[in-house]
C-alpha angles and dihedrals in degrees: 000000000000116000126216089236089059091057087054088056090049094054091049089052093051089046090055089051090054097044091115090051089048093052088046093054089046091054092047090050093053093057109117097021091110092060096054123096114264118240135188138180117246117186089337095311124117109231136173114239092213095245140073129263092246096052092047090051093048086053090055093244120147116256100196122107102236093197097046103023130106117266093222091059094044096099094053116135107261112259091019127126090252090051088051091052088055094057127095123236127222091277094052096253119141110243087224088059092051093047088052091053101036100040116006097047099051093038091051092051092046090051093051092050089050090050089049091050090051092051092047092054096043100038110015092171092053090047093049090051092048092051091051092049090059093038101245138121110270090223092061104072098177091050093054088046094056093046091053093050093217096139095064097068089035088063092059091050090048094054086051092055091048093049092047091052103040107000095107094039116107115261092238092058093045088053091049092052093048098046098094095049092043087059092051092051092047090051089049090052094051089048089053093048094049091048113113112248116260114263115258117270116259116246114268114260094255091051092045090057090052090049092050091049089055093046093050089048091048090054091046091050092050090055092229119168116247128264086034113233123229090251088069099049094110091049089052090051094048091048094050092047090047087057089056099252113156128219098266094041090052093052092045094057099029094099093053095053119099096257134141113249091251092046089053094048092051092046092050091052092050091045093050089059092054117105118261 
């Protein structure tokens, strides 16, 4: 029998194997921090100090927000990565909280998924038992991981690994180390943004049958001859739209309607111009 706590141990093992990747992601995330305006809380109010984070670090001044920062980061060396995590951005958000959300959380989840996939390959019966215990489908590894809640404690351990590796390193050196990977991540983001949107999903078979029934009823009610000639293309479109068919539904059943080939081609062109 495979216990849930054994999965937690496995996730920690995989995390330790990925420590170098985690530190690299942390360095890449830090790139650009030195160029941002520095802020502090004074008597509860967020104010700009009038200089950048980088200049303040170069001058040996602490970056941390004493009023809003975390106590466990309060003794960090001025200008270090840990010190930078304890500062507040222009929106009043602690950098450590942003780091947790933007780096630690996705990295911990991905690590848990990798651990789950490793267990599923090595011990499929144990994985199936574990999935059943948390009430999820064994084929949906991310769902099993989320139900098991292994990523939350792993985020804490991941932060400790990062701080042990680069917490005392100057922010400038951390940024320099992370620059190559940050450029890769920026290029990946541009590629994703430029990718065409996925085509809309086709209606399910049952839904398609209902759409086809409505379309046939609309043509019958319109009194159109069959197969419908090209001269009546506009009447066909009006009848289908009046029946409540949407653009994607119309396109999905068009080839099954009693239309002449030229009518079907004309109707498709008209339907494709309809708003989504």
